[in-house]
N, C-alpha and C positions, 0 to 999 in steps of 0.2 A: 781451296779458298785462301785469299791473301791474308796474312796475319797482321794484326794492328799493333802499332807501337804503344798505344795507350787506350784505355777505355774511359768513357765519361758517362756518369749517371746523373740525370737531371737536366732536361732540355728547356728550362726557362731561358729568359733572354741572356743572362750571364753565361750559362752553360753552352748555349748555341754559339755565342760569339767566341768563347774560348775554343770550341771545336773548330770553327772556321779559321781562327788564328793558327791553331796547331797544324791544320791541314795546309794552310798557305806557306808554312815553314818546312814542308816536305814530310810531315808525319802522317801516317795512316791512323785514323781514329775510329774505334768502335763506339757506338752510342746506344744508350738504353734509357727509357723513361717509364715510370710506373704506368702511366696511361699510354699504351703503345701506339694509339692513333697519332700522338705527337711525333713518335719516331718516324712513322710513314710519311707524315706531312713534311717533316724536316728533310728526310732523305730524298723525297721526290720534289722538294722545292729548293730552298737555298743550297742544299748539299748535293743537288743533282749533278752527276758527272764528276764528282770529286772523290778523293780517296777516303770516303766515310762509309763505314759499314753499319747498317741499321740492325739492331738486335731486339727480339721480342721477349727475351727472358734473361735473367742474370746468368744462367748456365750458358746460354748462347754467347753472351758477352764475354764471359771468362774463357770459353773455348776459342774465341777469336783472337786472344791476346798472345803476343810473344812472351817468353819467360825471361827473367822474372816478370810476372804480370804486374801491371800498374793500373790501378782503378781509381779514377778521379771523381770524388763525390761533389756535386754542386746541388745539394738538397738543403732544405730549410734547417737552420741550426736547432739543436735540441734533440728531442726523442727520435726524430726522423733519421738522424745520423746514427744513433745507437741501433735502431731497427735495421738499417741497411748493413751495418757492420756485422750484426748477428746473422743476417741472411747470406752475406758474402763469405764469411770465414770458412764454412764447411766446403765451399767450392774451390778455395785457394790452396796452394801448396806452400810449404816452408820457403821463406825468402820472398814471397810475393808482397806487393806493397799496396796499401790502401792510403789514399790521399784525401783529406778533407779540405776543400777550398772555400768553405762557407765561413761566416762570421761566428765561429764557435767560441764559447767562453773558455779561456785558457785552462781552468781546473778540469773541465771536461776532457780537454786534449791530453792533459797529464794522465788522467785516469784511463783514457782510451789507448794511449801509447803503451802503458804498462800491460793492459789487458791483451792487446793484439800481439805484443812481443812475447807474452807468456805462452801464446799459442803458436809461436814459431814464425809469425809473419812480421812485417815491418809497417810502421805507421808514420805518416807525415801530416802535420796540421799546418796549412799555409794560409797566411793572410793574402788576399788578392784585392788590391785597391785600384781604383780608376773608373769604376762604374762600367756601364755597358760599352762605351767607346774604348775604354782602357782594355777591357776583355778582348775586344776585336783587334785593336791596333797595337796593343802592348801595355799590359798593366805593370804595376809595381808588385812584386811578390816577396813574401816574407816567410820562407819555409823553416819549420822546426820539427822535432820528433825523433825518429830513429836515425842516428848518424849514418848507419850502414846503408840507408835508402838513398842518401844524397847522390852518390856517383851515378845511380841509375836514373834519377829524375832530373839531375842537373842539366843534361844536354837539351831536354825538352823545355824546362822552365826558363833557362837562359836564352833559348832561341825565341820564345814567344813574348818575353817581357820587354818593357820599354828600355831604351838605351839613352845614355847621356852623350854629350857632344863628342867625346873621345871614343865612343862605342862601348863603354863599360856598361854591363847589364845591370838594370835596377832589380837585381835578385841575387842573393847569396845566402848561404846557410846561416841561420840565426843562432840555433842552439838546440839543446835537448828538449824532449817532450813538449811542453806547452809554450816554449819560448817564442815560436813564430806567431802564434795567436796572441800572446801577450803583447808583443811589439806592434801587431796590427791593432790591438785594442788601444794602446797608447797613441798610435797614429790617429785613430778615430777621435780620441779625446782631444788631441791637439787640433784636429779639424774642427771640433766643436768650438774650441777657443778662438781659432782664426776667424771662423764665420761670425761669432759673436762680436769680436773686436771690429770687424769690418762693418757690421750692422750698427755698432755704437758710433763709429766715424760717420756713417751715413746719417744717423739721427742727429748728431751734433751739427752737421752741415745743414740738414733740412730744418730742424726745429730751433736751433740756436742762431744760425746764420741766415736762415730763410732762403736757402738756395733751391733752385729748380732742379728737376731731374736731369735736364740737359746740361746744366752747369756742373752738377755732380758727376755726370758721365764724363765730362771733359777732365775733371780732377782725377778720377780713377784711371782714365786713359794715360794721363801724365804720370801718375804713380806707378803704372805698370812699366815705365821706362827707367825706374829707379831700383834701389835695393829691395823694394816691395814687389818687384816683378814676380808674379805667381799666377797659377791657374785660377785661384779664387778671386783675386783682384781683376783678372781678365774677364771672368764671367760676370762679375758685378758691373763692370763697364758695359758689357753687352746687354745685361738685364735692364739697366737704367735707360738704355737707348731704345728699348723695344716698345713700340706703340700699339695700343688697342685699335680696334676698327674705327673708333671715333677720333683717332689721332692723339689721344692722351696716353701718358705712360701707364702701361698695364700693371707695373709693380705697385702703384698706388691704389689699385682696385683689389689687391690680394688681402684677404683677411689676416690680421696680425696674430695668428696663433701658430706656433711651430710644433712640428711632430718630432719624434725621436724613436730610434730602434733599440736603444739600451746600451750601446757600447760606451758612450760618454759616462753613463751612470756606473757601468762596471769599472771604468778607469778611476772614478771618484771613490768607489768602494775599495778598490785595490789600494789606493793611496791611503785611505783611513786604516786599512789592515796593516800596511807597512809603516805607518807613522810618518808619511811624507806630506808636507804642505803643498797640495796641488790646488791652490786657492783659485787660480784663474779659470781652470777647466771646470772646477766645482761651480763657480759662479755662472759659467756658460751653460751648464746643465740646468741650474736653477732658473736662469733667465728664460729658458724654453718652458719650464714648468709654469713660471709666472705668466708667460705669454698665453698659455692655455687657459688661464682664468679670465677669459675675455669679459664675461658678463659681470663678474665681481669688479674687474678693473673699471668698467664703464660706470658702475654704480659708485665706486670710490671716487672716480674723477668728478662725478656730479656732486658728491658730498664735500669734496675738498676742492672747490672751484679755484683754480689758480692759472694764471697765464705766465708764460715764459717772457720775462722782460725783454724789450728790444735790445739787441746787441749794439754796444756803442763803440767797440774797439775797431781795429783795422781787420777787415774780413779776410784779406789776402794773407796777412800774417797769421791769423788764426787757422786758416786752412793748412798752412805749412806746419803750424804747431800740431794740428791733428795728425798730419802725416808722420811727424816725428814721434808723437805719442803712440800711434799705431805700431810703428816699428819697434819702439822700446817694449811695449806690452807683448808683442809677438815674441821677442827674445825671451821674455819671462816665461811665456807659455812653453817654449821648447826647453828652457832651463829646468822647469818643474817636471816636464815629461821625461827628460833624460835622467833627472834625479830619481824618479820613480823606477825607471828601468834599471838603474845601477843598484838600488836597494833590493829590488826583486831578484836581480841576478845573484846577489849574495845569498838571499833567502833560499832560492830554488837550485843553486849550484850551476847556473848558466854562465857560459863564457861568452858574453855578448861583445860583438865588435861594433862600438858606437860610431866610429867613422864610417864603417860599412853600412850601418843602418841609415845614416844621413844620405849616403850614395843611393841606397835603395829607394829613398823618398824623393830623389832629385827629379825623377821622371815617372810618368805613368799614373801616379797616385793623385788624390784630391789635394793634398797639401804640397804638391811639387812647387818648388820655388828656387830662384837663384840663391837666395839666402842660405839654403841647406849646404851649399858648397863651403861656406864659412864654418859651419858646424863640423863638416868632415875635416877641414884643415885643423880646427881646434883639437879634435880627438886624435888625428894623425900625429900632431905635434906632442900631445900628452895623453896617451890612452888611459891614464889613471886620473884624469881631470875630475875633481869632485863635483864641480858645478860650472856650467857654461859661463857664469858671471865672473869666474876667476881667470878665464882666458884673456890674454893681453888685448886681442882685437875687440872682444866684447866689452872689456872693461873701459877701453877708450871710447867705444861707441856709446855705451850707456852714459858716460860722463858728458858726452856731447849732447845727447838727447834729453837728459834729465830736466833742464829748465823748461823746455817746451812741454814735456810730459806733465810737470807740476802745474803749468799754466792751464792746460786742457782739463786736468782733473779738478782744479779749483773752479774753473768756469762751469764745468758740469754740475758741481755741487752748488755753486752760487746761483746759477740760473735754473736749477731743478730739472736738468736733463739726465735721465738715468744712464750711467756708464759703469755698471757693476764690474765688468771684467777689467777695464782699464784702471779703475781705482783700486781694485783688489790686487792687481799686478803691482801697482806702485806701493801699496802697503806691504806686500811681500818683499819688494826690493828694500824698502826702508827697514823692515824687520831683519832681513838677512844681512844687511850691512851695518847693523847696530850691535856693538860689542856688549852692551848691558841692557837687557830687556827687563820689564817689571815682574818677571817670573819669580824673583826672590820673594815678593809680596804674596804672589799666588801660592808659592810653596809654604809660606808662613801660615796663610789661611788654611791650607790643607792640614798642616800640622796642628793648628789650633782646634779645628772641629773634628779631626779624625786621627790625630797622632800619626800622620803619614811620614814624619821625619823630613829632614832636609840636609843638604850638604853645605859646607861653609867655604867661603873664599880663603880663609886662613888655615884650612886643613886639606889633606890629600883627597883627590877624587875617589869616590867609593866609600868614604867614611861618613856615616849618617848620624844625625843628632836629633834629639827631641826636646822641646821646651815645655815645661808645665806652665802654660800661659796664664792660667787663672789662679794658680796656687792650690787648687783642689782637684786638678786633673790627674795627678799621679805621674809616675815616671815610665809606665809601660807604653811602648811604641807599637804601632801596627807593623806587620811585615811589609817590606817594600816590594813592589812589583809594578810592571808597566802593562797596562791593558792594551 
């Protein structure tokens, strides 16, 4: 029997498409699914006549693989991954490799890598982005885990992933244990931010400027020829053009409640854990939560009857201002995401290649865009760049975009059109570029009610003081710590 180059478990749509992709690149793939009827249906259907071996048990799958064996899991994140690892480990030999291609939470990947390595095997947790089409035609892949596994999986991963214009693969080694899944999680958080910003631009044009879907479709088509050229702008253009059977835009018939799978929430929680201000992505997650409160919002809209006043300015100028505000806010989204990755890398001891991550996101994934090339250039020029906003290109760009960004944020507030992500992004920018914030007063308040101490401008950093604000509070200070 012919030996397979890799095995894949989990024949849902993503799994099937990855198998077809691998086979089309010259690899023989063994497949297994818990419900074995799926295996037979796939092998006798889409996979008929191809170098794909159907297996009806895990033992059969493992026996079909070349050594070191590579087993790619495309099963639901969570307990199902742990269960599958438990079943696989007794069947594998030292040096064999288990790969988790699902949207696993990075702490789980850290734990699983340690556990699998302790038993002599290797583990890879890889983010796979691009949806069903990406899986089939070339996804963006973000592998991390056991470094020793990379040489064995690299030829397959880099063959099946998306490529940018010069042929560079949108896949490279990210880092140890959970690094790959962490970077994929941040990718998804930025995706939440990008989608929310586009939705806010759409609502400003629709509700403030009174534009039709056809007019907005033209705007998004134009924007896709600019620095905003990206997959999400492209699909927004196509969605606005799509008509229902009665000839009206189908998007306006869709209920305004958004779902989520949790990766945006995980990104927000990780930011809170690391003490990184990820305000834009946090607002994007909360905007989805708010959208889900449809019945409450309808009742509140009835209780607070208000109409958006007619826009009296130049509509064409405002559309261009929204364009610039969208780009400025998008830069903040990535600046915050990269800041989170940098802080987490220090915490977990990962050696992340930030320019390389931008390259991985240039193609195949949901946030793919021309703009990512500028991020790669920024980190190639200065791998130790603390924040994207400090790069010369982005500094000049933000200074150019700032007047339009303020104009749009002011209009949103003045006219009552919600733009939580755009305005949060602007507040972050203003806070980040302010050398003296009011935290001196905040720290005085903390010292007043809890003796939490403070540092002084006229004393070295790290020297703490306490004031007896009331005259009867005493001189004992609380210990200093950061939660």
